[in-house]
N, C-alpha and C positions, 0 to 999 in steps of 0.2 A: 507863652500860653497855647494851647490848643482851641481852636476853633471848628464846629463842624456845621455842615449842611448838609441835609437831608432831601434825596428824591424818590418819591416809590414812584417806581417804572412797572412796562411789560404787565402781561395778562397774568400775573402772578401775585401784583401787586407787592413787589421786592426791594424794599429799601437799602437805595443806593446811598452810598456816606462820601463825601468829599470833606477831607480834614486836612487842616495846616497848622503850621507853627508861625502864629502871628507876627513873630520876629522876625526870622527869616523868607515868609511866604512860600517857603517848601511844602509841598502838597502830596496827598496821595488819595486813591479812589480807592474805597472799598469796596467789593462786591460792585462791578459794575453791571446793572442790569438792563442799561439803556437797547431799548428793543428797535426804534423805528426812527424815523430821520427827525423829529420833532422833540423827542428826549434824547438823542447826541446832541444836539442844537442848543438844547437845556443847558446840558453839560459844558459844550462850549462856551454858552456865552457866559457861564457863571465863573469858568476858570479864567478869561479873557479881561471880563469886568472886575476881578477881583485882582488882576495881576498876579496869579499863584503860577509856581515854579511846578507843575504836576513831576513829580520823580518816580513814584511808584504808584503799580497797579497790584493791589491784595485781593486775594481771593480767601476768605476765610474757609469755603469748602467748593467743590468744583460741580453742584447741582444746575440745572440748565439756567435757573432763574438767575441764579448770581454770574453766568458767565456769557448774556449774551452781548453786552459791549467789550468783554476781553481784546478780542479782537481789534474793533478801530479803536482803542485806547491805546493799544501795542503800537497799531499803524500811524497814529497822528501824534501823538507824545513820545516824549524820550524819557520813556522811565525802566524801571525795572521790575520783572513780570516777577511775583514771590504768591506760591502754592503752598496748600499743605504735601510731604509728600506722599503720603496716602492715598489721596484722593487724586492725584495725575491719572490713574489710569479712568475716572470717570470723564476726564477731559475728551478720552477718545471715544467713550461710547456715545457722546451727546448729539450726533448728529442723527444717531437710531433713535434718543429719545423726543430729540425734535420731531421724527416723523410721526413720532408714535401721539404728540401733542397735536402732529399739524401746527407748526410754528416754524420762521423761520429763524435760523443761525448760520452764522458766519463761522465755519470751525475756528476754536481757541488754538492761537501760538502754544508753547510749552513753555513752561516756567524759566526765568531767567536762573533762577535760586529756588532752591526748596526751603520749607520752612518746619523745625522742628521745634519742640517742646524748650520752653524756658530760654529760646531763643530772645535776642535783645534787639532794640531796632529803635533807630536813632531816626526823629523827621524833623530837622533842622536840630534845634537847642531840645526838642522835647523827646524823652527817651521811651521808648516803651518795651512792652515785653510779649511774645507770643505765650499762650497757652493751651497746649493740647489737652484737646476735649470732645473725644470721639463719641459715635452713639445715634447721632441723628446721620453721620456718614462715618466711614472708615478712618479718615485724617484731620479731621475739623478742627481747624482751632478759633481761640477766640484773641482777640488784643486786647490789652491791658494796658493804661497809662497813670502810672502810680501817684504821680504828684498832680495831675489834674482828677486825678479819682474817677475817671470813665475806662469802660469795657464795653469792645465793641462783642457780641455775642453768637452774628450769624444766627442757625438757627437753633443753637443749644438752647438758650433758653430765651422764652417771651414776657411780655409783662401780662402775669397770670396764668401763663401755660408752657411748655415746653415743646421742643423738635418734636417731628415725627419719626416714627423707628420704624416704619412698612417698608420702606425703599431697601434695594439692594444695599447690603453692607451695614445696615441700621440695625441697634440693639437697645432694647429698653435699659435694661441693666447698665448696660457701658453708659448709655447718656443721664443714668440717675449719680451714678457713679463719678460722673464729668462734673455735675452741676454742684454736687454734695462735697467732694476735696478739691475741687479746682475754682469755680464759681465762687461758691456760699463760703472759703475761705478769707474771701476779701471784705476791706474792709463794709460795714452797712449802706454809709453814704456814697459807696462805687454807683454811679448812673450804668445802666445797662445800655446801650443800642443796638436792639437786636434788627434781625435779616427782615423782618414782618411785624409792623403794628406800630405802637408808642411803646416811649421810654420807660424805667419804672429804675430802680434803685435793687440792690442785693438785699438790704433791708426790707424791704417791703415783698420781695418776693419770698424771702425766708418765714417772713409772718403770715403772707397773704395767698402763695400761689397751691392751689387745690393739691398740686404733685405731694407738696410735701408737708402738709398740715399731720 
């Protein structure tokens, strides 16, 4: 069974998730946005108090609010760093972006492994799958766990909203296509865990999201 802990971090109120397989205690951190010492300590304390074996660092996409903690997690835990292939160039731009927003950023390491569409992902005994869902960024992916009916949607699909498409590499038409042809094909009762804001379900978004009425 998959278990989830959400943290809201950094000046952008980004959702950082720690997920783990309850049997093996093998875990992953998705989009580590931990920005300062207090936020990094919160991650460390949770991992330690729950005796988790952190195995993976995953970026659904590589915008600055989702990668603040990349360097810290990679340095302090024995993790494999996974990121979407087409978003890797964003990692190289982020120091300039940090200056633009006047925020601090330790440069992110490069991924150990690139993520491709339909790639399987195994966390202990729990299997997931990456779905290529560009539009908010060139390479963004969502992570879907079919058995647990859970999907981490990054900044693609939110509760009654969608990701912005005015950033470099964004495309409104591409984003809508990703949602309609990848996420909205999932079962209605799949819970979505977005990169900002509250959870929702695929069914609720198909019915009530104003961008799809």
